[in-house]
C-alpha positions in Angstrom: 0.2 0.2 -0.1 2.9 2.4 0.9 4.4 1.6 -2.3 1.3 2.4 -4.2 1.1 5.7 -2.4 4.2 6.7 -3.2 4.1 6.2 -6.7 1.2 8.3 -6.7 2.3 11.2 -5.0 5.6 11.3 -7.2 3.3 10.7 -10.4 1.5 13.7 -9.3 4.5 16.2 -8.5 5.7 15.3 -11.8 2.6 16.0 -13.6 2.3 19.5 -11.6 6.4 20.1 -12.8 5.2 19.4 -16.3 2.4 21.5 -16.4 4.5 24.5 -15.1 8.0 24.2 -16.7 6.3 25.4 -20.3 4.8 28.2 -18.8 8.2 29.3 -17.1 10.1 28.7 -20.5 7.3 31.0 -22.6 7.8 33.8 -19.8 11.1 34.4 -20.8 11.4 36.6 -24.1 13.9 35.2 -26.4 15.7 37.3 -29.0 17.6 36.7 -32.1 20.7 37.6 -33.7 18.9 40.3 -36.0 17.1 41.4 -33.2 20.1 42.5 -31.0 21.8 44.1 -34.1 18.4 46.3 -34.8 18.5 47.2 -31.2 22.3 48.9 -31.9 23.9 45.8 -29.9 26.4 43.3 -30.9 26.3 39.5 -30.7 29.2 38.1 -28.8 30.1 34.4 -27.6 30.2 34.1 -24.1 32.6 31.2 -23.3 32.2 30.7 -19.6 28.6 30.2 -20.6 29.0 28.5 -23.6 26.4 30.4 -25.4 25.8 33.8 -27.4 24.6 36.8 -26.0 23.6 40.3 -27.1 26.2 43.0 -25.5 25.1 47.1 -25.8 22.0 48.4 -27.2 18.2 47.5 -26.2 18.7 44.1 -25.3 22.0 44.1 -23.5 23.1 40.9 -21.6 19.8 38.7 -23.4 20.6 35.1 -24.3 20.6 34.9 -28.2 18.4 31.6 -29.4 
C-alpha cells in the first residue's frame, strides 16, 4: 500500500512540474541575432556560459537563441 501511495504522490508531483515548466519557459523573452543588431547591440560568444549573448543596445545581456 505504501509503495502505491508513494508512486501516486511522485506521479502527481511530476505532472504538476510538467505543467509549470513550459509556462516558465514561455515567460522568458528570447531574441535572435537580428533583433540584437536592430537594437544597436552586437552578438558575442560567452565562453564561460557556452552561449551567445547580446552586448549593448536595447537587449544588453540577453541570451540569443
